[in-house]
N, C-alpha and C positions, 0 to 999 in steps of 0.2 A: 580070754577071761569071760566069766559069766557069774550070775547070781548063784550063791550057795543054796542048795536045797534047804527049805525051812523058812524062807522069806517070801511073802506074797504081797501083792499090791491090792489094796482095797479102796473103794470110793465110799467115804463115810461123811455124812453131813456136809457135802459139797467140797470135801478135801480128799486128796490122794494120799494115802498113808501106807507105808511099808510096815507090815506086821510080821513078827516072828511066830512060827507055828511049830508044834511038835517039840522036839528036844531043844530047838533054838530058843523057844519061849522061856526056858529055864535059864539059859545063859545070857540072853539079851535083855537088857533092862530099858524099856522105853519104846517109842515109836519114832519114825521119821516121816515128816510131811514133805511131799514133793510138789514143785510147780509143774507147769506143762512140759517144760524142757526135761525136767527130771523124770517125768512119766515116760517120755519118749525114749530116753536113755535106759531107764529101768526095763522097759519092755524089750528093747533091743538086746539087753544083757540076759534075757531068758535063754538065749542060745549062745554058744561060744562065738565071740566076736573079737576083733582086733581094734586097737585105738583108731585106726583109719576109718573103720566101719562106723564107729560112734560119731566121729567128726562129720562124716557124710550124712548121717541121720540129721544132725543139726543144720548143716548147710543146705540140705534139700528142703527142710521145713521152714527155715527162717532166712531172711536176707542178711546174712552175716558172712564175713570173710573167714577163710580157713584158720587163720591164726587165732581169731577170737573164739571160734568153735573149739579149737584145740585147747585153749586156756580154760574154757568152761567145762569141757569134758574132763580134763585133768583134775580140776577142782572137785567135780562131782565124784570121780573115782577115788580121790583122796579121802573124801567123807566115807564112802562105802568101805574102803580098805580099813580106815580107822575103827569102823564098827564091825569089821570081819564079816561083811555081807557078800563080798565077791571072792571067787576062787582065782 
């Protein structure tokens, strides 16, 4: 899975925001603000990755167990899927 073309990460006024560009700007209404974990996952999703890769991103950065990381990653992916941001 990976981020669909047409979505970029911007740092605006101290916040990390996912912004639609090009034709996605016509279809997507709104913005998504990310915390630091969300930024790490969004950046990892710029290339094709598997669920296990995303779990590893969180467990390498934070002192959390694999099950917690998996739960957090799945929640994040659910949000991106509901907004049609990932392929």
